[in-house]
A tleap script that builds the chain and sets N, CA, C and O, in Angstrom:
source leaprc.protein.ff14SB
mol = sequence {
  NMET LYS ALA HIE PRO LEU LYS PRO ALA ILE
  ARG LEU GLN VAL GLN ASN PHE PHE ASN LEU
  PHE ARG PRO GLY ASP THR PHE LYS THR GLU
  ASP ILE ILE LYS PHE CYS LYS ARG ARG MET
  GLY ILE THR ALA ILE TYR SER ASP THR ILE
  LEU ARG TYR THR ARG GLU LEU ARG LYS GLU
  GLY ALA ILE SER TYR GLU ILE LYS CYS ARG
  HIE SER ARG ILE VAL THR VAL CILE
}
set mol.1.N position { -16.240 -14.107 13.232 }
set mol.1.CA position { -14.967 -13.567 14.207 }
set mol.1.C position { -15.954 -12.209 14.979 }
set mol.1.O position { -16.525 -11.230 14.499 }
set mol.2.N position { -15.844 -12.582 15.966 }
set mol.2.CA position { -16.354 -11.628 17.063 }
set mol.2.C position { -15.281 -10.857 17.595 }
set mol.2.O position { -14.419 -11.469 18.225 }
set mol.3.N position { -15.113 -8.842 17.369 }
set mol.3.CA position { -15.038 -8.530 17.470 }
set mol.3.C position { -13.660 -8.354 19.222 }
set mol.3.O position { -14.238 -8.324 20.309 }
set mol.4.N position { -12.141 -8.268 19.248 }
set mol.4.CA position { -11.894 -7.936 20.426 }
set mol.4.C position { -12.277 -6.758 21.068 }
set mol.4.O position { -12.653 -5.715 20.534 }
set mol.5.N position { -12.122 -7.068 22.557 }
set mol.5.CA position { -12.779 -5.447 23.454 }
set mol.5.C position { -12.109 -4.509 23.272 }
set mol.5.O position { -12.539 -3.430 23.680 }
set mol.6.N position { -10.897 -4.556 22.641 }
set mol.6.CA position { -9.485 -3.411 22.678 }
set mol.6.C position { -9.676 -3.275 21.401 }
set mol.6.O position { -8.892 -2.438 20.955 }
set mol.7.N position { -10.622 -3.886 20.303 }
set mol.7.CA position { -10.376 -2.986 19.365 }
set mol.7.C position { -9.994 -1.830 18.824 }
set mol.7.O position { -9.126 -1.597 17.984 }
set mol.8.N position { -10.950 -0.924 19.561 }
set mol.8.CA position { -10.946 0.709 18.687 }
set mol.8.C position { -9.357 1.336 19.822 }
set mol.8.O position { -8.485 2.134 19.477 }
set mol.9.N position { -9.475 0.715 20.964 }
set mol.9.CA position { -7.685 1.448 21.771 }
set mol.9.C position { -6.789 0.624 20.538 }
set mol.9.O position { -6.305 1.422 19.735 }
set mol.10.N position { -6.438 -1.032 20.202 }
set mol.10.CA position { -5.802 -0.754 19.739 }
set mol.10.C position { -5.708 -0.223 18.090 }
set mol.10.O position { -4.706 0.091 17.447 }
set mol.11.N position { -6.987 -0.248 17.724 }
set mol.11.CA position { -6.474 0.495 16.193 }
set mol.11.C position { -6.286 2.291 16.565 }
set mol.11.O position { -5.880 3.017 15.658 }
set mol.12.N position { -6.558 2.788 17.708 }
set mol.12.CA position { -6.141 3.903 17.764 }
set mol.12.C position { -4.443 3.524 17.712 }
set mol.12.O position { -3.942 3.417 16.592 }
set mol.13.N position { -3.627 3.338 18.849 }
set mol.13.CA position { -2.559 3.088 18.698 }
set mol.13.C position { -1.780 2.387 17.458 }
set mol.13.O position { -0.726 2.900 17.080 }
set mol.14.N position { -2.130 1.575 17.011 }
set mol.14.CA position { -2.257 1.632 15.436 }
set mol.14.C position { -1.316 2.764 14.310 }
set mol.14.O position { -0.258 2.929 13.702 }
set mol.15.N position { -2.527 3.270 14.591 }
set mol.15.CA position { -2.699 5.211 13.873 }
set mol.15.C position { -1.662 5.686 14.354 }
set mol.15.O position { -0.800 5.953 13.517 }
set mol.16.N position { -1.246 6.040 16.140 }
set mol.16.CA position { -0.467 6.755 17.061 }
set mol.16.C position { 1.042 6.568 16.251 }
set mol.16.O position { 1.839 7.465 15.974 }
set mol.17.N position { 1.172 4.929 15.934 }
set mol.17.CA position { 2.668 4.522 15.876 }
set mol.17.C position { 2.338 5.301 14.527 }
set mol.17.O position { 2.842 6.415 14.669 }
set mol.18.N position { 1.717 5.218 13.279 }
set mol.18.CA position { 2.251 5.278 11.740 }
set mol.18.C position { 1.690 7.324 11.385 }
set mol.18.O position { 1.747 7.968 10.338 }
set mol.19.N position { 1.304 7.653 12.510 }
set mol.19.CA position { 1.535 9.296 12.541 }
set mol.19.C position { 2.973 9.595 13.357 }
set mol.19.O position { 3.112 10.724 13.828 }
set mol.20.N position { 4.200 8.465 13.558 }
set mol.20.CA position { 5.138 8.866 14.215 }
set mol.20.C position { 6.054 8.894 12.818 }
set mol.20.O position { 7.143 9.449 12.965 }
set mol.21.N position { 5.793 8.420 11.601 }
set mol.21.CA position { 6.492 8.603 10.338 }
set mol.21.C position { 6.303 9.051 9.247 }
set mol.21.O position { 5.292 9.741 9.377 }
set mol.22.N position { 6.774 9.127 7.797 }
set mol.22.CA position { 7.063 9.229 6.927 }
set mol.22.C position { 6.781 9.125 5.988 }
set mol.22.O position { 6.829 7.896 5.943 }
set mol.23.N position { 6.437 9.451 4.914 }
set mol.23.CA position { 6.349 8.329 3.082 }
set mol.23.C position { 7.840 8.046 3.177 }
set mol.23.O position { 8.606 8.988 3.378 }
set mol.24.N position { 8.263 6.902 3.055 }
set mol.24.CA position { 9.549 6.574 2.677 }
set mol.24.C position { 9.983 6.117 4.164 }
set mol.24.O position { 11.156 6.477 4.067 }
set mol.25.N position { 9.922 5.751 5.064 }
set mol.25.CA position { 10.374 5.737 6.495 }
set mol.25.C position { 9.864 4.007 6.818 }
set mol.25.O position { 8.686 3.652 6.763 }
set mol.26.N position { 10.747 3.302 7.073 }
set mol.26.CA position { 10.636 1.662 7.290 }
set mol.26.C position { 10.525 1.106 8.778 }
set mol.26.O position { 10.355 2.208 9.299 }
set mol.27.N position { 10.511 0.713 9.254 }
set mol.27.CA position { 10.301 -0.151 10.390 }
set mol.27.C position { 9.568 -1.785 10.469 }
set mol.27.O position { 8.642 -1.953 9.676 }
set mol.28.N position { 9.864 -2.750 11.203 }
set mol.28.CA position { 9.729 -4.143 11.619 }
set mol.28.C position { 8.231 -4.010 11.608 }
set mol.28.O position { 7.406 -3.138 11.335 }
set mol.29.N position { 8.242 -5.416 12.075 }
set mol.29.CA position { 6.213 -5.104 12.099 }
set mol.29.C position { 6.490 -5.308 13.781 }
set mol.29.O position { 5.653 -4.790 14.520 }
set mol.30.N position { 7.643 -6.048 14.415 }
set mol.30.CA position { 7.938 -6.514 15.987 }
set mol.30.C position { 7.647 -4.532 16.573 }
set mol.30.O position { 7.011 -4.239 17.586 }
set mol.31.N position { 8.132 -3.762 15.867 }
set mol.31.CA position { 8.358 -2.295 15.994 }
set mol.31.C position { 6.826 -1.814 16.930 }
set mol.31.O position { 6.541 -1.700 18.122 }
set mol.32.N position { 6.183 -1.649 15.761 }
set mol.32.CA position { 4.495 -1.896 15.912 }
set mol.32.C position { 4.275 -2.674 16.971 }
set mol.32.O position { 4.561 -1.976 17.944 }
set mol.33.N position { 3.852 -3.952 17.411 }
set mol.33.CA position { 3.869 -4.626 17.806 }
set mol.33.C position { 4.099 -3.969 19.262 }
set mol.33.O position { 3.199 -3.557 19.994 }
set mol.34.N position { 5.214 -3.955 19.486 }
set mol.34.CA position { 5.417 -3.239 21.004 }
set mol.34.C position { 5.398 -2.191 21.936 }
set mol.34.O position { 5.429 -2.023 23.155 }
set mol.35.N position { 5.324 -1.446 20.719 }
set mol.35.CA position { 4.325 0.187 20.440 }
set mol.35.C position { 3.094 0.178 21.199 }
set mol.35.O position { 2.850 0.844 22.205 }
set mol.36.N position { 2.316 -0.685 20.581 }
set mol.36.CA position { 1.206 -1.195 20.971 }
set mol.36.C position { 0.908 -1.458 22.039 }
set mol.36.O position { 0.121 -0.609 22.457 }
set mol.37.N position { 1.199 -2.515 23.037 }
set mol.37.CA position { 1.164 -3.094 24.106 }
set mol.37.C position { 2.420 -2.812 24.624 }
set mol.37.O position { 2.793 -3.729 25.356 }
set mol.38.N position { 3.506 -1.575 24.499 }
set mol.38.CA position { 3.252 -0.842 25.614 }
set mol.38.C position { 2.602 0.707 26.321 }
set mol.38.O position { 2.424 1.209 27.431 }
set mol.39.N position { 2.434 0.985 25.095 }
set mol.39.CA position { 1.015 2.123 25.156 }
set mol.39.C position { -0.073 1.867 25.966 }
set mol.39.O position { -0.525 2.618 26.831 }
set mol.40.N position { -0.440 0.869 25.676 }
set mol.40.CA position { -2.052 0.227 26.024 }
set mol.40.C position { -1.933 -0.780 27.750 }
set mol.40.O position { -2.845 -1.138 28.495 }
set mol.41.N position { -0.445 -0.968 27.869 }
set mol.41.CA position { 0.261 -1.547 28.822 }
set mol.41.C position { -0.028 -2.632 29.833 }
set mol.41.O position { 0.030 -2.920 31.028 }
set mol.42.N position { -0.475 -3.187 28.279 }
set mol.42.CA position { -0.415 -5.023 28.179 }
set mol.42.C position { 0.095 -5.698 27.478 }
set mol.42.O position { 0.369 -5.420 26.311 }
set mol.43.N position { 0.377 -6.931 28.153 }
set mol.43.CA position { 1.457 -7.963 27.290 }
set mol.43.C position { 0.867 -9.034 26.710 }
set mol.43.O position { 1.212 -9.820 25.828 }
set mol.44.N position { -0.292 -8.878 27.526 }
set mol.44.CA position { -1.514 -10.496 27.368 }
set mol.44.C position { -2.496 -10.031 25.761 }
set mol.44.O position { -3.617 -9.562 25.961 }
set mol.45.N position { -2.070 -10.171 24.411 }
set mol.45.CA position { -2.346 -9.915 23.265 }
set mol.45.C position { -2.055 -10.545 22.036 }
set mol.45.O position { -1.037 -10.107 21.501 }
set mol.46.N position { -2.531 -11.268 21.547 }
set mol.46.CA position { -1.457 -11.528 20.013 }
set mol.46.C position { -0.582 -11.035 19.549 }
set mol.46.O position { -1.057 -10.306 18.678 }
set mol.47.N position { 0.189 -10.967 19.552 }
set mol.47.CA position { 0.896 -9.506 18.125 }
set mol.47.C position { -0.028 -10.254 16.402 }
set mol.47.O position { 0.409 -9.680 15.404 }
set mol.48.N position { -1.152 -11.377 16.070 }
set mol.48.CA position { -1.444 -11.465 14.478 }
set mol.48.C position { -2.903 -10.325 14.913 }
set mol.48.O position { -3.441 -9.767 13.957 }
set mol.49.N position { -3.405 -10.073 16.198 }
set mol.49.CA position { -3.996 -9.145 16.599 }
set mol.49.C position { -3.936 -8.239 16.103 }
set mol.49.O position { -4.673 -8.009 15.144 }
set mol.50.N position { -2.699 -7.018 16.716 }
set mol.50.CA position { -2.325 -5.935 16.630 }
set mol.50.C position { -2.431 -5.854 14.608 }
set mol.50.O position { -3.268 -5.221 13.964 }
set mol.51.N position { -1.392 -6.640 14.102 }
set mol.51.CA position { -1.876 -6.935 12.644 }
set mol.51.C position { -2.993 -6.792 12.050 }
set mol.51.O position { -3.268 -5.806 11.367 }
set mol.52.N position { -3.630 -7.609 12.219 }
set mol.52.CA position { -4.780 -7.385 11.946 }
set mol.52.C position { -5.519 -6.445 12.070 }
set mol.52.O position { -5.920 -6.306 10.914 }
set mol.53.N position { -5.972 -5.721 12.630 }
set mol.53.CA position { -6.466 -4.535 12.969 }
set mol.53.C position { -5.233 -3.258 12.325 }
set mol.53.O position { -5.533 -2.078 12.145 }
set mol.54.N position { -3.831 -3.866 12.059 }
set mol.54.CA position { -2.862 -1.862 10.959 }
set mol.54.C position { -3.593 -2.663 9.829 }
set mol.54.O position { -4.341 -1.795 9.379 }
set mol.55.N position { -3.878 -4.053 8.938 }
set mol.55.CA position { -4.048 -4.618 7.693 }
set mol.55.C position { -5.652 -3.792 7.785 }
set mol.55.O position { -5.537 -2.681 7.269 }
set mol.56.N position { -7.052 -4.040 8.287 }
set mol.56.CA position { -7.414 -3.286 7.915 }
set mol.56.C position { -7.846 -2.115 8.474 }
set mol.56.O position { -9.006 -1.796 8.212 }
set mol.57.N position { -7.121 -1.304 9.266 }
set mol.57.CA position { -7.116 0.458 8.942 }
set mol.57.C position { -6.824 0.528 7.084 }
set mol.57.O position { -7.736 0.847 6.321 }
set mol.58.N position { -5.282 0.138 6.545 }
set mol.58.CA position { -4.673 0.423 5.503 }
set mol.58.C position { -6.304 0.050 4.546 }
set mol.58.O position { -6.731 0.874 3.737 }
set mol.59.N position { -7.205 -1.582 4.877 }
set mol.59.CA position { -8.066 -1.806 3.284 }
set mol.59.C position { -9.033 0.108 4.058 }
set mol.59.O position { -9.400 1.031 3.329 }
set mol.60.N position { -9.119 0.081 5.172 }
set mol.60.CA position { -10.078 1.616 5.396 }
set mol.60.C position { -9.326 2.592 4.731 }
set mol.60.O position { -9.956 3.634 4.550 }
set mol.61.N position { -8.242 2.585 4.334 }
set mol.61.CA position { -7.198 3.861 3.443 }
set mol.61.C position { -6.788 5.135 4.892 }
set mol.61.O position { -6.498 6.286 4.562 }
set mol.62.N position { -6.806 4.892 5.834 }
set mol.62.CA position { -6.411 5.291 6.615 }
set mol.62.C position { -4.921 5.295 7.625 }
set mol.62.O position { -4.395 6.007 8.481 }
set mol.63.N position { -4.747 4.426 7.133 }
set mol.63.CA position { -2.735 4.152 6.792 }
set mol.63.C position { -2.730 3.961 5.434 }
set mol.63.O position { -3.704 3.818 4.693 }
set mol.64.N position { -0.971 3.971 5.022 }
set mol.64.CA position { -0.194 3.650 3.864 }
set mol.64.C position { 0.786 3.094 4.180 }
set mol.64.O position { 1.435 3.687 5.042 }
set mol.65.N position { 1.410 1.641 3.633 }
set mol.65.CA position { 2.469 1.018 3.819 }
set mol.65.C position { 2.433 -0.080 2.676 }
set mol.65.O position { 1.392 -0.262 2.045 }
set mol.66.N position { 3.333 -0.651 2.474 }
set mol.66.CA position { 3.899 -1.911 1.552 }
set mol.66.C position { 4.742 -2.542 2.688 }
set mol.66.O position { 5.450 -2.053 3.568 }
set mol.67.N position { 4.309 -4.179 2.242 }
set mol.67.CA position { 5.690 -4.396 3.234 }
set mol.67.C position { 6.583 -5.124 1.767 }
set mol.67.O position { 6.188 -5.742 0.779 }
set mol.68.N position { 8.123 -4.613 2.309 }
set mol.68.CA position { 8.672 -4.641 0.994 }
set mol.68.C position { 9.223 -6.411 1.082 }
set mol.68.O position { 9.492 -7.045 0.061 }
set mol.69.N position { 9.314 -7.004 2.490 }
set mol.69.CA position { 9.753 -7.824 2.444 }
set mol.69.C position { 9.296 -8.972 3.718 }
set mol.69.O position { 9.452 -8.680 4.903 }
set mol.70.N position { 8.783 -10.150 3.322 }
set mol.70.CA position { 8.048 -10.642 3.931 }
set mol.70.C position { 8.525 -11.567 4.692 }
set mol.70.O position { 7.796 -12.123 5.514 }
set mol.71.N position { 9.471 -11.801 4.587 }
set mol.71.CA position { 10.716 -12.603 5.359 }
set mol.71.C position { 11.384 -12.084 6.556 }
set mol.71.O position { 11.509 -12.695 7.617 }
set mol.72.N position { 11.979 -10.398 6.181 }
set mol.72.CA position { 11.826 -9.890 7.339 }
set mol.72.C position { 11.291 -9.463 8.109 }
set mol.72.O position { 11.544 -9.684 9.294 }
set mol.73.N position { 10.261 -8.620 7.652 }
set mol.73.CA position { 8.678 -8.126 8.043 }
set mol.73.C position { 9.054 -6.567 8.091 }
set mol.73.O position { 9.125 -6.030 9.196 }
set mol.74.N position { 9.275 -5.893 7.036 }
set mol.74.CA position { 9.950 -4.545 6.785 }
set mol.74.C position { 8.483 -4.080 6.514 }
set mol.74.O position { 7.508 -4.818 6.378 }
set mol.75.N position { 8.497 -3.355 6.486 }
set mol.75.CA position { 7.176 -2.428 5.806 }
set mol.75.C position { 7.797 -0.840 6.043 }
set mol.75.O position { 8.409 -0.312 6.972 }
set mol.76.N position { 7.235 -0.291 4.496 }
set mol.76.CA position { 7.462 1.107 4.488 }
set mol.76.C position { 6.261 1.706 4.517 }
set mol.76.O position { 5.266 1.191 4.006 }
set mol.77.N position { 6.257 3.122 5.263 }
set mol.77.CA position { 5.322 3.853 4.745 }
set mol.77.C position { 5.342 4.724 3.035 }
set mol.77.O position { 6.207 5.025 2.213 }
set mol.78.N position { 4.211 4.832 3.132 }
set mol.78.CA position { 3.904 5.566 1.834 }
set mol.78.C position { 2.867 6.372 1.147 }
set mol.78.O position { 3.067 6.792 0.008 }
savepdb mol mol.pdb
quit
């Protein structure tokens, strides 16, 4: 799969979003999607793209979180 041209900018905004939280804080996945779109000034980006790069950052160890409930999409920072 070819990388999205805005990948570095999206990843930066995901990290900026996580910097607003402390371990134990929770948020919904929609919150990170809205944050990235608003900060980048774009709406024409798939939510799944943002979430994919969020998972990628977690895999690399740049951010740490767990999803408590997939159905309600609640994320806990660890």
